[in-house]
C-alpha positions in Angstrom: 144.2 173.1 115.6 140.8 173.4 116.6 139.3 172.7 113.3 141.6 169.7 112.8 140.3 168.3 116.2 136.8 168.5 115.2 137.6 167.1 111.9 139.4 164.2 113.3 136.1 163.0 115.6 133.8 163.4 112.7 135.9 161.1 111.1 136.2 158.6 113.7 132.1 158.8 114.0 131.9 158.1 110.3 134.4 155.1 111.0 132.4 154.0 113.8 128.9 154.3 112.1 130.4 152.4 109.1 131.5 149.5 111.6 128.2 149.6 113.2 126.3 149.3 110.1 128.6 146.4 108.4 127.3 144.7 111.7 123.5 145.5 111.2 124.0 144.3 108.1 125.8 141.1 108.8 123.0 140.7 111.6 119.7 141.0 109.1 121.5 138.8 107.0 122.0 136.3 109.3 118.0 136.9 110.7 116.8 136.6 106.6 118.9 133.5 106.5 117.4 132.3 109.2 113.9 132.8 108.2 114.6 131.3 104.8 115.8 128.5 106.3 113.3 127.6 108.3 110.5 126.1 106.0 112.5 123.5 105.4 111.8 121.8 108.3 107.9 121.5 107.2 108.7 120.9 104.1 110.2 117.8 105.2 107.3 117.2 107.6 105.2 117.2 104.1 107.1 114.0 102.6 105.7 112.3 105.7 103.0 109.9 104.3 99.8 109.8 106.4 98.2 106.3 106.3 94.3 106.4 104.2 91.5 103.9 103.8 93.1 100.7 102.4 92.3 100.4 98.5 89.7 97.7 97.9 91.6 94.9 95.8 89.1 92.6 93.8 91.1 90.0 92.2 92.2 89.1 95.9 88.4 89.4 96.9 88.1 86.8 94.4 90.8 84.5 95.8 89.3 85.0 99.4 85.7 84.3 98.6 86.3 81.4 96.3 88.8 79.4 98.8 88.8 81.2 101.7 92.0 81.4 103.9 92.7 78.2 106.0 95.8 79.7 107.9 93.6 82.3 109.1 90.2 80.3 109.7 88.6 82.1 106.7 85.9 79.8 105.7 85.2 80.2 101.5 82.3 82.5 101.2 81.2 80.4 97.9 80.1 77.3 100.1 77.2 79.0 100.9 76.8 81.8 98.5 77.4 80.1 95.5 79.7 81.4 92.3 79.9 84.6 92.1 77.5 85.7 94.4 74.7 83.6 92.7 73.3 81.2 96.2 71.3 78.2 95.3 68.4 78.5 98.0 67.0 81.3 99.9 68.6 80.5 103.3 71.7 82.2 101.8 71.4 85.6 100.3 73.0 86.8 96.4 75.5 88.9 96.7 76.1 89.1 93.4 76.2 93.1 92.1 75.5 94.1 95.5 76.7 97.3 96.1 80.2 97.0 97.9 79.9 99.5 100.5 76.6 98.2 101.6 78.4 94.5 101.9 81.3 95.6 103.9 78.7 97.6 106.1 77.3 94.2 106.7 80.5 92.5 107.4 81.1 95.1 109.8 77.9 94.6 111.8 78.3 91.0 111.7 81.8 91.0 113.2 80.8 93.5 115.6 77.4 92.2 116.5 74.9 95.0 115.5 73.6 91.9 113.2 73.2 89.0 115.0 73.5 85.9 113.1 76.0 83.0 114.3 76.9 81.8 111.4 78.2 85.3 109.7 79.0 86.4 113.2 81.9 83.8 113.3 82.9 83.9 109.8 83.3 87.6 109.5 85.2 87.6 113.3 88.5 86.2 111.3 88.1 89.4 108.5 90.1 92.4 108.6 88.6 95.2 107.1 90.9 94.9 104.2 89.4 91.6 103.4 85.9 93.2 103.9 86.7 95.7 101.1 88.3 93.1 98.9 85.6 90.6 99.3 83.0 93.4 98.4 84.8 94.6 95.2 84.6 91.2 93.8 81.0 90.6 94.5 80.2 94.3 93.2 81.6 93.4 89.9 79.4 90.2 89.2 76.3 89.9 86.7 73.2 90.7 88.8 70.8 88.1 89.7 67.7 87.4 88.0 64.8 85.8 90.1 60.8 85.7 89.7 57.9 86.5 91.6 56.1 83.0 92.1 53.0 84.2 94.5 50.1 85.6 91.7 47.7 86.1 94.5 50.0 89.0 96.2 51.8 90.2 93.2 49.3 93.2 93.1 49.6 93.7 96.7 53.1 93.5 96.5 53.6 95.9 94.0 51.1 98.4 95.1 53.2 98.4 98.7 56.5 98.4 96.8 55.4 101.5 94.0 53.3 103.3 96.6 53.7 101.9 100.2 50.9 102.4 102.7 49.7 105.6 103.1 47.0 104.6 105.9 50.4 103.1 107.7 53.0 105.8 107.3 54.9 103.8 105.4 56.7 105.1 102.1 57.6 103.6 98.5 60.3 100.3 98.7 61.1 101.9 95.3 61.9 105.7 96.3 65.0 104.0 98.0 65.7 100.7 96.4 64.6 102.2 93.0 62.0 101.3 90.8 63.5 98.5 89.4 65.0 97.2 92.7 68.7 98.4 92.0 69.1 100.2 95.3 71.2 103.2 95.5 74.9 103.1 96.1 76.1 103.4 99.4 73.2 104.1 100.7 70.3 101.5 100.1 70.8 97.6 98.9 70.1 96.2 95.9 67.1 94.0 96.2 66.0 93.1 92.8 66.1 89.4 92.0 66.9 88.7 96.1 65.4 85.5 97.5 61.8 85.9 98.8 62.5 83.8 101.3 65.4 85.8 102.2 64.0 89.0 101.8 60.7 88.2 104.3 63.7 86.7 107.1 64.9 90.3 106.8 61.7 92.4 107.2 60.7 90.0 110.0 63.9 90.5 111.7 63.5 94.2 111.1 60.1 94.1 112.4 60.8 92.0 116.1 64.4 93.5 116.3 66.6 91.2 115.8 68.0 93.1 113.3 69.1 96.6 114.7 71.7 97.8 112.3 69.2 100.0 110.2 66.5 102.2 112.3 64.7 103.4 109.2 63.9 99.6 108.4 63.0 98.7 111.7 60.5 102.0 111.9 59.0 101.0 108.6 58.8 96.6 109.0 57.0 97.6 112.4 54.4 99.0 110.8 53.5 95.9 108.3 51.8 92.9 108.6 53.2 89.3 107.6 50.8 89.4 104.9 52.3 92.6 103.6 55.5 91.6 103.7 55.6 88.3 102.1 53.8 90.1 99.8 56.5 93.0 98.7 59.5 90.3 99.4 57.7 88.2 96.7 57.4 91.1 94.6 61.4 91.9 94.7 62.4 89.1 93.5 61.0 89.3 89.9 62.5 92.5 89.8 65.6 93.6 87.2 
């Protein structure tokens, strides 16, 4: 009887252990299932699109450049800067083939007021960032402008400054940043070759006297140049291509 009682107790313990094991397995299974289901939430979050930088639309840029947008008070750029960015006089710069990033930066500077110009500040006020990117993309695709140096008396001085700088004044060669042919470096330094000499000279003066404040490097360089040196290098750059 005693042995039978012990066997009965042992059997009961085994049954109890089996029941606990089943519950334990169910619990572990439930825990694993929960862990497997958890990544579903991050996956849903991954589907959400994060707004990025607007993409430039050259076709829309051409429309805005050529016709403006009367409903928003945007004047057509072609009025002053000419067809495809080829302006007729030095009062307005040639914009054809200018680097898109540089053009966008200048438009933003006009709008922010860091590059004072009564006309362009008014024009840029109505432009959105998308407008700026679009117009810049359109102009960057146009053929480079051609120009000619006019002053034979200063051509050598202008060439010397552009290619070699002025060591005695600590002025670096313009070609180092704007390239030997004046094409510039995309997204860093603007194209200067073929630009109107009057316009380039006016910008050097603006940098020199601090009127134009969106180019610290040029402010330092132009501040060391004489009026003759600025005119000479501006004229020389007009003939670069």
